[in-house]
N, C-alpha and C positions, 0 to 999 in steps of 0.2 A: 123544691121539698123542703122541709124543715127537718133537719136530724137530729131526735132528741139524745139526750146524755145515756139513757136507758139503752141505746144502741150500740153505744161505743165499746171498746176493747183496750185495755192498755195504751200503747202508742199510736192509736189510729188517728190517721189526720184527714179530717172534714174540710172537703169542697162545696160549701153551701150554694154557691153558684152553680155547680153541675149537679149538685143534688147527690154526691157519691162520696163513699169513704174509701181513702187509700190504706191499705194495709201491707207493712213491711213484708210480711211473708208471703205475699202476693209476687212481690218484687223478688225477693230471693228464689222464688220456685221458677221464676222466668230466668234469672239469672243461672241457676243449677242447668235448667235445660237449652241454655244458649249453646251454639256452635264453639265458641271460645272458650267455655268451660269443659266442654266434651274433648276439645283438643288438648287443653292440659292436662285432664284425666287420662287421656291415651299417654301423654308425656311421661307421666307419673308412673303410669303401668309399663313403659318401657324401660323407664329407670330401676324399677324394681326388678324386673326381668333381668336386666343387665346385672345389678347387684347379685342376685342369687345365681347367676351363671358364673360370674368372676370372684366373688366374695369380696369387691371393692366397692365403694362409693367413689362414684366420677367427681364428686365436688370435694375438691381440696381443703375447703374450709370444715369439713365435718371432722372433728378429732376422733371420733369412736371408729375402733379399727375394726369394721366386718370382718377382714380376712383372718385376724386372730379367731374372732368365734368361729368363722366355718372350719379354721385348718383343728381348732380343738374338738369340734365335733366329729372330725373324721380322724382325729387321734384316739378318743374314746371309743369309738366304733371299731377301729382296727385292734386296738386293745382287747377290746371284747370278743372280737372274732377269733383272736389268737387263742385268749383263754378257752374259748368253746373248743377250737380244735384240738389243744392240748388236752382237755378233759376227754373229748372223743377217741384221742389215740391213746389214753392211759399214760402220759407222760408226766412224771412229778416236778417238781419244782426245780431241784437241782438238774435233772437232765434238760429241762426246759432251757436254763441259764447257759448250760453249755451249748445247746443248739442254737441259740442267740448269739453267743459269743464265736463261735464257729463260722456263722454266717454276716455278721456285721461287724465283729469284733467288743461288742458291748452286751453285758451281761443284763442288763434290765431295758424292759419296753418303755420307759418313762423317757429315758435319754435319747432314745433313737429317732431319727427322722422319719417322715410320712414313706418314704421311697424303702426306708430300711424295715418297716412293718409289711410292709407289700411282700418285701424279699422272704421275711419269716412265713407268712400265709402263703407264698409260692410253695414255700419247704413244706409246709405242714398239708398242702393239698396234694404234693406229690408223695407224700408218706400214708396218703388215704382219706383225708379230712375231707369231709363233704358238707358245707355249709346247708343243710335242708331246711324247711320250714318248722324246726321244732319237733316234727312227729314223725315216725318211721313210715315208709312207705308199704312196709309189709303189714300186711292183715291175714288174719284167719288161725283155724284153729293149729296147722302145722308150722305156722311162721316161725315162732320162737325156736323150734328146734332147728329150723333149716339156717337161722340167722346165726345160733351157737356154732353150727358146724361150720358155716362161711368164713366166720371170725376165727375159729379155730384154725382152718384152712390158710387163711391170711397169716396167721401166727405161724404157722409151720413153712412160710414161704412160697407156697404154691399159687396162692392167690394173688394176683396182682392189683385187683381192685377190691376193695372192700365195701364199697357203697351197696345199699339194697338194690339199686338198679341193675347191677353187675349180677346178683343173686339171682332176682327175676329173669333174667335173660338165660342165666344156667336153668331155672328151672322150667322154662318154655321149651329149651333144648332137649331136655330129659323127658318131658313129659308132653308138650304140646298145648300147655294150657299157658295162658298170658301173666296170670296172677297169683300167689299163693291164696289170696281170697277165694279163688276158685277151686282150690284142692279141697273137693268136700269129701271125696272117699280116699280111705288108706290106701288102697292100691297104687293111685295116683302120687300121694305124697309118698311112699314108699319108693318109687322110683327115682326120685330125686334124691330122695336121703341115702339110699343105698349107692347111687351112684356117686354122689360126693363122698361117703366114707370108704368105697373102694379106692376113689382117685387119692384120697388121703393114705390109704393104705400102701398103693403103688409107689405114689412119688415121695412120700414123708417117712413110709415104714410105720404107720401105726397099727398097733396091733389091738383090734376089738376084740379078741377072744375072750372068754370068761374063763378064770381059773380059780376054782373054788379051795384051793390051798393058798392062795393069796389074802393079805387082810382085806377087809371092805373098801378102803379108799382106793386100793390099787387096782381094783375091779371098776372103778368110777371113769367113764370116759373122757372126763376132763382130765383125771391123772395120766391116761393113757395118751392124752396127745402131749403132754408135759414130758413123759418118758422118752416120747417121739422125738420131740426137740431137744432135749437134753443129749441124746444119741446122734442128731444131727450137727450139735455144735462140737460135741467130743471127736467126730469124724474128722472135723475141720481142724481141730487142734493138733490131730497127728497122733495123739497119745493112746493108750489102750482104751476102746470105747466104753466097755461096762464100767470101768474104774473111774473113767474120767467125766463120764454121764451122774454117776452117783455124786462124785465130788461138786461136780456144778450144780446138780439140784439143792444139795445140802449148803453150799454158800449161797445160793439164790434165795432160799428158804430163810436162813441166818439174817440175810441183809433185808428182808422183806418184814420178817416177824419176830426176828431174834431168837428163833428156836428150830430144830429141824424134827419136830414131832410130828408128822404127816397125818397120824391119824386125829391131830387137833384141829386141820384145816378144814375151813369151811368151803362151801362150794364157790363163794365169791372169793376166799384166799387162791384158790386152784386157779381162778381166772386172772388173779393179779400176777400169779407165777407164768401163766402162759402169755400175759403183755410184756413181762420183763423180758421172758427167752425168745418171744416174738422179736423185740427190738433188736437183740443180740444178733437174730439170724438176718435181719434185713439190713443190719448193719454190718455185716460181714463177720460177726461175732466179738465185734467190739462194743462196749457197756457204753 
């Protein structure tokens, strides 16, 4: 059979004797499907698997340092996790550097080894840091109130685990309900709230009573927690509790906000004071 030029493409090779056209792409397809190529593909896959596991290329002729890339990624991931932990625990930059130096002898994350990053992360977890998926486990109408009380109890030193999972376990013990999202009725939520407030009153001395003779800020539940924290620390110092607690509150307020006008403090300011005093309580009274 004669094959005319109108039938040909690109680099086709015409075999007029056999009446057929040999096209390179057919040969390439056969080669891709050959057993030898499959074996090579498996070998390459194994090499990449080994590289991903060890962070190093086995071929000494490759000049690119894959290990350095892997280590760099781990360093950035560890530093990011540490910053998340510091924010979650309310630790400021100066206190963070003191923490670094105490456990590694270095005041900067950038000059630490991977092992030292792990040490810092371990200490943050011991202090209550929980790397969750960026979203609180707590849901429901009463979850914010319960969480605020739980964190206050942690800052008073009576709660050992600040994580949401620990609070959920407490709620279940008090109500028999598995999750805060199932607290539909006020009476169920009240059981957990009152149990938590009662615990804080017994163990930490929080006075929840309302006194109309006091200024508004002094009747704020957050300030009542702060007052109890100051009293705990004052009793540890061995001085006259009331006088020592007032001095301690004034000192903390001035350090954080450069004034001691409690009436000017916002709710978030009161939470910052709770965190600062909570840190002292957990550290045995030391800043």
